[in-house]
N, C-alpha and C positions, 0 to 999 in steps of 0.2 A: 932475369925473370924466368920462372918456370914455364915450360911448355905444357899447355893443358891438353891432355889426351882424353877424349870422350868416347867411352866404349858403350855400345848398345847391345842389350841381350833381351830376347823375347821367349826363349824356350829352355827347358832343362838341359837338353842335349847340347845346345849351342853354348850355354853357360859353362858346361863342363869342359868344352874345348877351349874357351877363352880364359879359363881360370888362371893358368900359369902365366899367360901374357899379362893379365891384370896384376898378378903378384909382382912380376918383374917391373911393371910401370910404377906400382905403389911404392916399391922399395928403392926406386931411383931418385936421388936427391935433386936431380935436374928436371923431374917431371911431376905433374900434378894429375892424378887419376880422377876423372869424372865418370860416374856410372849412371846410365839411364836404364831402368828396368821397365819392361812393358809386356804386352801379350799374355801368354799363358801363365807367366809368373804371378800375375795378379788375379787369376781366376780361381775361385773356390773349387770349381769343378775339376780343374787340372792341378790341384794340390797346393795352391798358394805358395809356390816355391820361392817367392821373394824372401820368405822368412828364413830359408836356408842361406840365401845370399847374404842376408844381414848379419849372419854369424861370421862371415868372411870379410865383408867390405862395407864401407859406408855407401849407401845409395843416395845419389844427389837428386834424382827425380824418378817418380813412378808415373808412367803414362798409361792411363786406363784406356783400353780399346773396346770395352763392353762386348766381350766375346759370348754373347747370349745366343747367338745363332751361327750354325755352320753352313748356312745356305749361301749361294753366290751373292745375293743381295745383302745378306748380313755381313759377309766378309768385306764387300765393297764399302759398306757404311763404316765398318771398323777401320778400314784403311784411311778413309777420309777424316774420321775423327782423330786418328793417330797423327796424320800429317799436320793438322792444326795444332795439336798439343806439342809435337816435336819442334815446330817453328817457335813456339813460345819458350820452350825449354832452352833452345839454342840462344835465343835472345837474352835469356837470363844468365846462362852459363858462359857464353862467349868462348867456346872451345877453339883451340888452334887447329885441331884435326879430329875427325870422327872416325872411329874404327868399328867396322861391322863384319859379320861372318855370314856367308851362305846365301840363302835364296828364298827366305820366307816373306810373306806379304807385309808383315810389320816392319821388316828391315827395308823393304822397298819404300814405305812411307817415311822412315827415318832418313834414308838417303835422299829422297826427293826434296824434303824440307832443307836438308843441309846444302844441296846443290843450289837451291834458290837463294839461300842465305850466303852463298859464296864461301862456304867452309870446305877446306880440303877433306877428301874422303879416302880412307884406306880400306880395301876390300880383301877379305881372307877367303880362301877356298873358291875363287872364281875359276872359270874355264871348264868346270865339270858339267856333266850331262845327266839329266834324269828324264828320259824320253817319255815316261808315263805320267809326268806331272807338269802342272803349269809353273812349277818352280823353275823349270828350264828357262822360260822366257824371262822370269823375274830375275834370275841370277845374271843372265847376260845383260839385262837392262841396268842392273846395279853396277856391273863392270863398266858400262859405257858412261855412267855418271861419276865414276870414281877416278882418282888421280894416282894412287899407288895400288899395286896388286901383289898379293902374296899367295902363290898357288901351292898345291900339295904334290905336284909331279910335273916333270918336264912337258909331258903331253898337254897338260892343262895350261902351262905357261904359253905354249905355242898357240893354243886356241884363243887365249886372251889377246895375243898379238894379232891373230887372224881377225879379231873383232875390230882391229884398227888402233890398238893401244901401243904406245911407244915402248919398245923392248927395254929401254933404259929404266922404265918404271915398273917392270914386271919381274918379280923375283920368285924363283922356285925354292921354297923353304921347307917343303915336306909337310906332312899332315900333323895337325895338332893333337890328334887322338893318341898317337904313339907316345907323346910326351907324358900324358897322364899315366900311362902304363908304367913308364920308367920312374916317375917321380912320386906317385902315390904309394903309401904303404897299404897294400891290399889286405883284406880280412882273410884269416885262415878259415878252414871249412867249418869248424865249430862256431867261430864268431859270425860267419855269414849265416849259418842256419839260425842262430839265435836272433840275428838282426831282422830276419824275415819271418821268424816264428814258424818255421816249416822245415821238415826233414827231407833231405835229398834221398834219391833212390839209387838203384844200380845204374840206371840210365836217366839222364836229365837233359831237358832242352829249355832254351830261353826263347820265347816267342814275342816278336815285336812286328806288328803289321799295321801299315797305314793305308788309307784310301788312295787309289790311283786316280788323281784329280782330273785327268783328261779323259777318263772314261765315265760313262753315265750310268748311275744306279747299279754298279757292279760290286760295291763294297760288301754287301750282305751275302751275296752268292759266293764271292771269292773266299771270304773268311769262313763261311760255313763249310766249304770244301776242305779248308785247312783244319778246322775243328774235327770234321769227320775222319780225316786222315790220322791226326794225332790220337784220336780216341781209340783207334785200333792198335796202337803201339803197346807192347807188353813191358812190364817192369819199368815204366817211364814216368817220371814226374815232370810237370810243366810249370815254369815260372812265366807269367804273362806281364808285360809292361804295356800300358794302354796307348792308344793312338793320340796324335796331336789334334789340334783344333782345326783340322782340314775339313773340307766338305765331306760329310758322311762319317766323320770321326766318331760321333756319338753312337752311331749304329754299331760299330765295332766294339766300342767300350761296353755297351749294354749286353752284347753277346758274350764278352769276356766275363762280365758279372754273372750272367746266367750259367755259363759253363762251370765257373769256379764254385758257385753255390750248389751245383748238382754233382760236383766231383771233388769235394773237399779233401778226400783221402790222397789225391794225386795232383791237385792244381792249386795255385795261389796267384793272385793278381795284384798289381800295384799301379796307381796313377803315375808314380815316379819312384824308381829305385834310387835315384841320385847317382852321381858319378862313382862314388866309392863302392856302393853295393853292386852297381851294374858291372863294373870292371872286375870286382871280386867274383861275381857270378860266372864270368867267362873262364875262370880257373877250374870250375867244377861241372860245367855242362859239356855235352857232346857236340852241341851245335847251337848257333843262333839261327832261328827259323823265322821267316817272314820276308820283309822287303825294306828293312832299315839300312841306312848307309853304314851303321856300326858293324854290320856283318861283313862289310867290305873293308872298312878302315881299321877297326880294332881287333876283330876276331882272329885274323891271320897271325897276329903277334902271339897268340896263346896256342897256336898250332891245333886249333879246333876247326870243325867244319862250319860252313855257312850254307843253309838251304835258302837260296834267293828265289822267291816266287814271283812270277809275272814280269811286267815290263817297267816297274817303277824305277829300278836302278839301271835299266838298259843304257849302255853307252859308257859306263864308268870303267875305270881300270880295275881289274879283279885279280886276286891271287889264285893259285891253283886250288886252294882250299874251298873255293866258292863253287857250289853245285847249283846250276841254274835249272829251273823247272817251270812248267806252265802252271796256271792257277786252277788246276782241277785235282780231284782226289787221287786219281791214278798216277798222275805225274809226280805229285808230292810223295806218294808212297814209294814210287820208284827211286826218288831222291833219297829217302830214308834207307832204302835197301842198299844203295851205293855208299851212303854215309858209314854204315857199319860193316862194309866189305873189307877184306884184308888188303885189297888193291888200294883203296882210299886211305886206309890207316898207314900204309907205307908211304904214300904220297905226302901225307901230313908231316912226316918227320923232316922233310926237306923244304917245307913251305917258308917262303919269305914274304914279309909285308912290303908291298910296292910303294908305300907312302912315306919313305924317308927314315931319318936316323934319330928322331925324337928330340931335336933341339930347335924346333921352329920358333919358339917364343923369343929366345935370345937373338936369333937372326932378325926377326921382325922388330924387336925393340931397338936394335942398333940402327936400323934404317929410319924408323919413325922419329927417333931421337935426333939424328944427325941431318936428315934431309932438309934442304933449303926450301922453305914453304913460300918464299917470295916468287911470284910468277908461276907457281905450280898450277894455278887455275887455268892458265893458258894451255889449251889442248888442241892439237891438230890430229887429223886422221892419219895414221901410219899406214901407208900402202906397202903391201908385200911386193917384193921385186920378183916378177914372173920370168 
């Protein structure tokens, strides 16, 4: 009898990371892929990206979270609604194991429902830190509810074990983002420009900025400083990708719309570039600018710079190509000055991505396919020997 592997996705970025693992599961004759799509994928405001997923996979369930509000109350209500719907979906699908990635609140709801239903859970990209976001607490909570762990680096494996998880169930497989770079046929420059209906300039940057969810009412001020800084750059075109449905995400997105409408000669914005266009863009830009994890996980493989603003990614493993700066105009401009310096250009030539060898999906597949699921729900706290 086929083992039923249920994968949950709620955002465009997460789906891109899960893509090759789902392809491996789908093509394995001993496994049955079940796919649950939720969160931003179902929101018109965030691009209805489930439509893109349907071109690649059969979706077994769509779980609506009604993301009409990005306030704390709205998000909490969405989480509650999602947990009810996930419990119903699991009852219908009867998966043998649920596979999730990362740290977002919709994944917390999915895992909570699976735990109560006594379904084994495999968690990808645990053990990481984002000190500027409540994702930090959510990620570690998901790890504590999970039974198998697949981390992106040894340091993250150690942190999951430090949380009390059995080392025999924690596997360092590397980052999933590198696999996309290796396996996708990326667009050439002409194809990329045509796909975004926008011509690149002598200098180009890709801007992805998300609210820092543990800070209060700072999204507007922080992003305005970034806009003021990039507005002073010469001969530079800007490609914006919009924020997720975090608290205050809509503030950033409306500011992007306004900036692009006033600077159509040098700026273009997208709710979602999709994995192919996003990674293709990294071939032709000088830097990823903002506070997205992609600037840490994928950008170093292209030997381009990352200007990482503020505290959102504080605590993560970073390549030498990452330039950290404060969330004010002066600090951001100083980072751009260093980005284009001869010193930094020389450093880029020897940059190595710290997130593995790009074969994570096969490693994960081998384990979730062969692991004994009998008695896997019995967990004890693993004490570190001091």
